[in-house]
N, C-alpha and C positions, 0 to 999 in steps of 0.2 A: 145240243143240236139247235138249229135255227130254222124257223119257218120263214120262207120267202117266196118271191115270184120270179120266174125266169123272164128277163127283160131283153135279152139279146144273146148273140153268139159271137165268139172270137175265132178268127182264123189266123194261123201262124205258119208261114212257109218254112221257117227254121225253128226247130224245137228240140228239146231233149229227146233222145231216141226212145225212151220209155213212154213218151207221150204220143208217139206216132199212132194214128188210128183212134185216139181219144177225142171225143167232142168236148170243146171248152165252151161254157155258157157264162153269161153275166146274170147274177142273181141279186135282187134288191131285197134285203130282209124286211119283213113286215114290222117287226120291232127289233130294236138293236140290243146287244148284250154288253155294251160299253167296252169296245176293244181299246187297246192301248195306242191305236193309231187312228187318224181321221180319214174315214172313207164312208161312202154310203152304198157300196156294192161289193160283191165278191166275185172272183173268177173261180169257177169250179169245174172239175171234170164230171162227165155225165155217163156213168156206167148203166143207167136204167132207161135211157131214151126219152128224156123230158123234152118238151117243146116250149117255144116262147109263149108266154101267157099262162103257163101252168104254175100252180103252187107246188112247192117242193119242200122236203126236209133236207137240210144240209148238215153234214157232220164235219167236224174240224179235227186237225191233227192226225194222230195215228189211226183213229177210227175212220177217217177219210180214206186213208190208204187201204185199210181193211175192206171198206166198201168198194174200192176200186179193184180189189182182188190181189194186190201185191204191195207189201209194205215198203218196197224199194221205189215206188212212184214218187217223183219229186213234187208232191202236191200238198197243200194245206187244207183244201176244202173239196168235198165230193158230195154229189147228190145221193142220198140214201133211199129216198122214197118220193113218189109222186102222190100228192095229197088229193083225195077224193072229196073230203068234207072236213070242216072244223066245227066243233060244238063246244061252247063255253057256258059256264054257269052264269046266272043272272048277275050283272054288274062286273063280271071278270073280263079282263082284256082291255079295260078302259083306263088303266093307270097312266100316270104322267111320266113314267120313266122311259117308255118306249117312244119311238119316232112315229109310229103308226098306231092304228087301232084295228083289232080284228072285229069285223061286223057280222057277216053272215057267209053262207056258202057261195053265193053268187059274186059278192064283192068282198073278198076276204080282207082287203087292206084299204084304209083311207090314209094315204101318206101326204 
């Protein structure tokens, strides 16, 4: 799972019939998990009602389709939860592997 912030919404007039009625959001991960492709955002479906500016937990692959409610959805990423707060131990979350750094509840990411 990935912790990220919703930074936008996507509208598509033509889409797979299984996606009709699904909200598509743009999520920028707070820290990255070193994917095999070069990108700095994810397009996710939103079965939980997240809004732009909210921090969310994104699941990938088959769990994303479970979170959406149907394994036949043609998606790779889905929002599983809206984050209320993040708490880290002293000195954790400041590693150099990630692109961002988790700081506190009000400003969860410094990208």
